Every structure is written in structure tokens, then in C-alpha cells.
C-alpha positions as CSV (number, residue, x, y, z in Angstrom):
1,M,-1.1,-14.2,-13.2
2,G,-2.0,-11.3,-10.6
3,Y,-0.7,-8.0,-10.4
4,A,1.0,-6.5,-7.4
5,G,3.1,-3.3,-6.0
6,L,3.1,-1.2,-2.4
7,V,3.6,1.2,-2.1
8,T,4.3,3.6,1.3
9,V,3.6,6.0,2.1
10,S,5.7,7.4,5.8
11,A,6.0,11.4,7.6
12,R,7.1,13.2,10.6
13,T,3.7,13.0,12.2
14,Q,-0.6,11.1,12.0
15,E,-1.7,14.4,10.9
16,D,1.4,14.7,7.9
17,L,0.9,11.0,7.6
18,D,-3.3,11.5,6.9
19,E,-3.0,13.9,4.6
20,Q,0.1,12.1,2.4
21,A,-2.2,9.1,2.0
22,E,-4.4,11.3,1.6
23,V,-2.3,12.7,-1.5
24,V,-1.5,9.7,-2.8
25,E,-4.4,8.0,-2.5
26,Q,-6.4,10.3,-4.5
27,L,-3.9,10.4,-7.3
28,A,-4.5,6.8,-7.4
29,R,-7.1,6.9,-8.3
30,E,-6.4,9.5,-10.9
31,T,-4.9,7.3,-12.8
32,G,-7.1,3.9,-12.2
33,M,-6.1,2.2,-10.0
34,D,-6.9,0.4,-6.4
35,L,-5.0,0.8,-3.8
36,R,-6.0,-1.7,-0.1
37,V,-5.0,0.2,3.0
38,L,-3.0,-2.6,4.5
39,D,-3.6,-0.3,8.4
40,A,-3.0,-2.5,11.6
41,R,-1.1,-5.3,9.1
42,Q,2.3,-4.6,9.5
43,D,2.7,-7.8,9.0
44,I,2.2,-8.7,5.9
45,A,3.0,-5.2,4.8
46,W,6.4,-5.7,6.1
47,A,6.7,-9.1,4.1
48,A,5.2,-7.7,1.6
49,S,7.7,-5.5,0.5
50,L,11.0,-7.3,0.9
51,P,12.5,-7.6,-2.4
52,L,12.1,-11.4,-2.7
53,G,8.3,-11.4,-3.5
54,L,7.4,-13.0,-0.8
55,A,3.4,-11.1,-1.9
56,P,0.7,-13.7,0.0
57,S,-1.1,-14.1,-2.1
58,T,-4.3,-12.4,-0.4
59,L,-2.6,-8.6,-1.7
60,L,-3.5,-10.5,-5.6
61,A,-7.3,-11.7,-4.5
62,S,-9.0,-9.9,-6.2
């Protein structure tokens, strides 16, 4: 069994987005979570964020 959780970071500007993304990544590391950034993979990220459980198996692969 695999488990995937999705974290979405949004901001008004690219600078704010970079700053907030770093904060989220740091907090995740401190709690032992491994986050994978889906930059330039918006199609997969969008599909995986739907509440229908459509996460592709590649997100669950180790």
C-alpha cells in the first residue's frame, strides 16, 4: 500500500511563492516528510489534487 499527500503552495508573486515554498519544504523536512516538487508537471499535479483519488502511480513510487 502506498500513501500520497499533496501540498499546494500559492502566492501573489513569484518571489513570495519561492519564499513560502521554502518554508513549507523546511517544515516538511523537520517532520520527516519527503516532498517532491511538481514544477513543469502541472497536468499531473492538477489530476492528483482532484478529490477523486486519481493520483498516478508514479507519485506513489519510491
